[in-house]
N, C-alpha and C positions, 0 to 999 in steps of 0.2 A: 596418411592423415585425413585425406578427403573421405575415405571410406569410414574411418572411425568417427569423424565428425557427423556424417550423415546418419550412421547407425546409432550414434548416441542421441541425436535429435529424435529419431524414431522411437528409441527406448523411452525417452522422457515423455513423448506424446502418448505412448502406450500406457505408461503409469498414470499420466494425467487423466486420460479417458477412463481408465479403470477406477481411479479414486474419485472421479468427478460425479456430478449428479446424473440421474437417469435421463433418458432422451426427452421425456415430456417436460422436464425442467430445464435441461441444457438447450433444447430446441436447436437452432441453426448453428450454435457454437460447435456442436459435435461434427457435422460435415466439414466445417472450416478446419477443425483440428485434423480430420482425416485427409483433407486436401493438402495440408502442409506436410503431413506424414507421407502422402503420396509423392510429393516432390523429393523428400529425403530418400524415399525408396528408389526413385529413378536415379538420383545422384549416386547412391551407394551401389546400385547395380552396375552403373557405368564404370565406377571405380573398381569393382570386383573383377570385371572383365579385362581390366588392364594390369592386374596383378599376376604374379606367377601362380600357376594352378594350385600347388600345395598351400601356399600362403592364403590364397583366396578361399579355399575350402575351409581352412581352420578359422579364418576370420568370419566367414559366412555362418558357420555352425555356431561359433561363439555369439555373434550378433543375433542370430535367430533364437538362441536360447535366452539371451537377455531380453529380447522383445517379449517373449512368451512368459518369462518369469515376472516381468513388470506388469503383465496383464492380470496377474493374480492380486493386484492391489485393492480390489473392491468387488462388490457384487455385480452381476450383469447390468449393463446400462441400456441395452437396446433390444433385449429379448427376455421373455420369461419362460421359455420352453423347458429349461432344466428343472423347473419346479414340477412339471408334469412327469419328467423322468423319475424324480424322487418318489412321486406318488405311485406311479406304475410299479416301481420296485417294491414298495412297501405292501401294495396290494398282493403282489405275487408271493411275498414272504409269508403271507397268511394262508397261502394255498388257493387263493381266488384267481380265476383267469382274468387278465386285465381287459379283455374284450367284452366281458360280460356286463359290467355296470359302469355308468359314468361316475365321476368323483362325488357329485352332489346327490347321488342316490341314497335313500335311507338304508339300504343294505350295507353300505360302507361307512355309515355315520360313526361307527365305533372306532374307525381307523384314523379319524381326524386328530391332528395334534397341532399345537400352537404355532409351529414354524410355518406350516402350509395353510393353516386355518387360524389366523390371528384373532384375538379377542377384540372387543370394540375399540380399546385404546390402540391396539396394534393396527387395526384398520384405519384409524384416524391418522396414525403416523404415515401410512401408505397413501393417504388422501383417497380412501375408499369408504363406501358405506359399511355400516355394521353387518356382520355375517359374511364378510368378504373372504376370498382366498387368493393366494399368490398365483394360482394357476390360471391359465387362459382356458376358456371353453369348459368349465366344470360340469356343464349339463349334458355333455356328449361323451361317448366312449372314446377310448384311445385310437390314434391313427397309426401308431408306429408298428412296423413289421416285426416278426418273431425274433430275428437276431438282435434287433435293437432292444427288445424286451429282455432278452438274455443278458445283454451288456448292462442294462440297468440293474439287474439282480447282482451281477458280478461286482459292479462299482459299489453298490449299496452294502454288499457283504463285507467289503474291505474298508468301508468308511468308519473312521474312529468315532465312537459315540453317536452313531446314527448319521453323522455328517450334515453339512449344510451346503450352501452354494459352492464353497471351495472344493468340496469333494468332486463335483462334476467338472469344475474347471481344471483340477489336477488330472482327472481322467482324460480330458481333452488334451492337456499338456503331454501326457504319456503317448497318445497317438501321434501328436505332432513331432515329438522327438524321434519316434520311429520313422516318420516320413522324411524328416530332415536327413537322417542317416541313409535312407534308401534312395533318395533322389539322385545323389551323385553316382551311386551304383547303377541306377537305371540309365542315366545319361551316358556313362562310360560304355555300357553294354550295347547301347544303340548307336555308338559312334559319335556322340555329341561332346561338346566342350563342357566338362563338369562344372565349370565356373558359373554356368547358367542356373545352377541350383539356387543362386541368390534371387532369381525372379520370384520364386515361391517363398523362400526362407525369410526375405525382408519385407514381404508384402503386408500391408495392414489387414487384408481380408482374412487369412487364416488365423492371425493373432487375435483379432477381435471376435470372430465368429466361432472358432473352435475352442479357444482357451478362455477368453474373457466372458463370452456368452455360453460356453460349455456345450455347444451343439454336438449332437451325436454324429453328425456328418463327418467328423474327423475320423471315426472308425471306418466309414465308407471310403474316405480318401486313402487311408492306409491299405485297405484291401485292394483297391484299384491299382495303386502304385505297385503293390506286390505282384499283381497279375502281369503288369508290364515288365517287371524284372524277370518273371518266370518264362515269358515267351520271347525274351530278347535272345539274339544270336549268341552262341558261345564265343568266348574270347578267341580272336584270331580267325573267325569264320565270317563270311560275307553275309549281308542282310538277307540275301536271296536264298541262303542255304536252307535245306529242309529241317524243320523243327521236329523233335520226337513227339509222337502223338500224345504221350502222357503229359507233356507241357500244355498242350491245348486243353486237355481235360482239366488239369490243375488250374489253369488260368480261368477257364469257364467256371470252375467251382468257386474261385475267389470272387469273380464278378457276380455270381449268384448270391454269395454271402453279402457282398456290398449292396445288392438289391434287397436283401432281407434286413438291411439297416435303414436305407432310404430307397424307395422304388426306382428313382430316376437313373441310377447307374446301370440298370438293365440294358439301356440302349448301347452301352459300350461293347456288349457281347459281339455285335456285328463287326466291330473293328478288328477282331481277331482273325478275320478273313485275310488280313495282310501279314499274318505270322507265317513265314516260310513260303515255300513254293508248291505245297500240296494243293490238291483240288479244293476249290472253294467249299463245296458241299461237305467234303470230308472234314475239313477244318472246323466248319460251323457245327457239324454233327457232333464232333468230339467235344467242342467247347459247350455246346448246348446240353449234351449229356451230363457234363460236370455240373453245370448250373442247375439242371433239373433235379439232380440228386439232392443238392443243398436246399432248393426251394421246397421240394416235397418233404424232406426231413424237418424243415422248419415249420411248415404249415400243417402237416398231417396231425400232430397232437392237438392243435387248436381246432381243426376241422372236426375231429372226433369229439372234442369237448363242447364247443359252442356252435358248430355248424357255420351258417352264413354270417353270424355275428362277427367273425374274424375280420371282415372288411372294415370294421370299426367306423370311424367318422369319415372315411375317404370320400364316399359319394357326397356327403354334406359339405365337405371341404371344397370339392370341385365346384359345387353350386355356389358356395359362399364367395369363392374367388372369381366368380363370373366366367368360368371356363365352359360351363354347359351352354349358356346363351351366347358366348363368343366375344363379349366386350373386353375380356382380359387381353386379347391378342393385339397389343398396342401398335405394332408396326403395320399389321394388315389393316386395322381400322383407320390408321393414319392415312391410308390410301383412299379412304372414302368407301371401303367395302362394308356392306351390312354385317352385323356381328356374326350371323350364321355362316355367311360366305367367308368372312375373315378367318373363322375357325377352320373351315375346310381348306382354305388357301395356306394357312400356317402348317397344317398337317401335311399338305402336299409338298411344301418346301422342305420339311424335314425328311420326307420320303425321298425327295429328289437327292438330298445329300447322302442318304443311306444308299441309294442306287449308285451314286458316284463312288462311295467307299467300296461297294461290292465289285464294281467293274474295274476300278483303278487299283485297288488293293494297296493303299498307302501303308507305311509302317503303322502298327497298332496305336502308338501314342498319337500320331498325326490323325489317324482315322477317328480315334476316340475324341480328340479335341474338336474335329469337324462335327461329329455327331452331337456332342454335348453343347457345343457353341450354337449350332443350328437350333437345337431344342430350346435353349435358354432365350435366344433371340426371338424365336417364334412364339414361345409362351410368355415372354416378358414378365416373369414372376416378380412379386413384390419382395419376396424373401431373398436378400442379397447373398445369403450363405449357400444357396444352391449352386453357385458358380465356383465354389472353392475347388471342387473336383476338377473342373475345367482348367483352372489355373495350374494344377499339378500336371495334367496332361500336356498343357501348352509348354510347361517347363521342360518336360522330357523330350517333346517334339521340337524344342527351340523355336516356338512360334509366338513371340511375345505380344503380337497384335491381339491375341485373345484376351489379354489382360484388360482391354477396354470393356469387354463384356462384364468382367468382374466388377469394374468400377461403376458401370452404369446402374447396377441395382441399388447402390447406396443412396443417392439423392432421391430416387423414386420412393424407396422405403421410408426415408425420413419424412418426405412430403405427405405420404399416405398416413403415417402415424400421427402427424401434426395436423391432419385434416386440412391441408392446404387446398384452397379452391381450384388451383391449377395443377393438382397432383398428376392427373392423367396426361396432360400436355407435357409436364416435366418428364414423366416416364417415357413418353414418345420421343422427346428430344434426346434423353439420355441413351435410350436403346438405339435410336436412329444414328446418333453420333458414333456409338460403338460399332454398328454395322458398317458405316463408312470407314472407320479405322481398320476393321477386319478386312474388308475388300481391298483397301489401299495397301495394307501390309502384305496380304497374300499375293497381290499383283506385283508388288515390288520384289518380293522373294522369288517369284516365278521368273521375272525379268532378269534377276541376278543369276539364277541357275542357267537360263538360256545363254547369257553372255559368257558363261564359263564352258559351254559345250564345245567340242572340237568342230572346227569349221565356222565358228561364229565370226562375224565381220571384224576385220582388223580395225584397230583404232585409227582415227583420222590423223594423218601425220601433221596436219596443220595445227592440231590442238596440242597444248602442252601435255606431256606425259605425267601421270601421277607419280609421286615419290615412291622409290623402291623400298623394300623391306616388308616385314610381315604385315598382313592385313589385320585390322582390328575390327571386330564386330561392334556395331553401335546399338545400344539398347533402345527400346522404346520407353514410353513413360506410363503412367497411371495415377491414384484413387480419390476418392471421396466416400462417406457411409451413412439404423436404428431400433414397439412391443407387438410384433406379430408372431405367428407361430408357424411351425412345421418347416 
């Protein structure tokens, strides 16, 4: 009953957010709703972990589907990225390379249609000046990598009547359903408790960002989870057993494909060093070869067609987000470091985590969570959906403390879009709190593992003994959550 009540509360909030006003109108009501949903998430997760496994899996899958179907109740409320997806798809349908011209160019003026380019009355309804468009950054070329562009074409091809925002939300729903099915498989193959799939399935993050906002990151999540399933030990074998080389190649290819959807999953490739007991360089060479084939196959046609223009808006985006001059690195600048030094220190921190992954060779899901978590904490992005892949890896690794990083992006994102005067300090506070939660969670888990090692100090006989019976894991908590892109 507790699980059903908490999941029902989350579903009602999912529908309310989807059917409600956009962020600029809802303002701080939206993060308040997400915070309440986060509480329901924590309660439902705790309840799921106390149910029999089969029952927990059935209820978690059902609740996860209900949350995502409820998110189809209205257009995107916190992001307008999917409108650019639709535009890129239609440009390609005419045989034009999407990296060649920005949407506002005269060369593409004949492709404009009322949904993406409303008339004056439509612009007034959107509270925008005449001549507006639903897309962000119409004056710059696309930023999305080749596989994302291919996905846009596929989705648009199957869209009934040209489709609207629901088309892209349903595409996100399709990827999410596949992820919900694969997560218990991945958990089981890595020797984890499959009930922990509720950590991802019931979270507001994937529901809002992948389904309600239709972000293409959902395809990247699916490919990364698929890679973790592929390199997992076979049933009945130990984690340290040697993995066949073709699995390393295949997992590398899937991660290369994920990087061709959104670039940041490329960092996960290094985590495959923990797959089996083969030599580090051999494993990485195999995985790298698989990734390289996919990357070359994806980029080569565009290189031959438009040359250097295939980088799209990426350089401008990095400058716009203040990564070039370094002020975006919120945790490092909070220490008083000059922006340029803060950038270097943030990169060094991520490299340090990468070195730890190579030397210690944790299981790939744990290594992937460490690499993604370090990157998100160091870069402190405004875009909260970048951390959804991290949540999937944290679920497979059963490291719930990483959920704090997923939560941290939401209040910062809302503050930036609402032009709050203390947005930067709020971001530092949110990501700083997430860092503390991650360190505390990791240290607590390490202490728990040491206490279970042979030869650990015996319990103090003067202290009361804990009750006997099966031990139950206690979940951690999380979220909160808004028109930026990428």
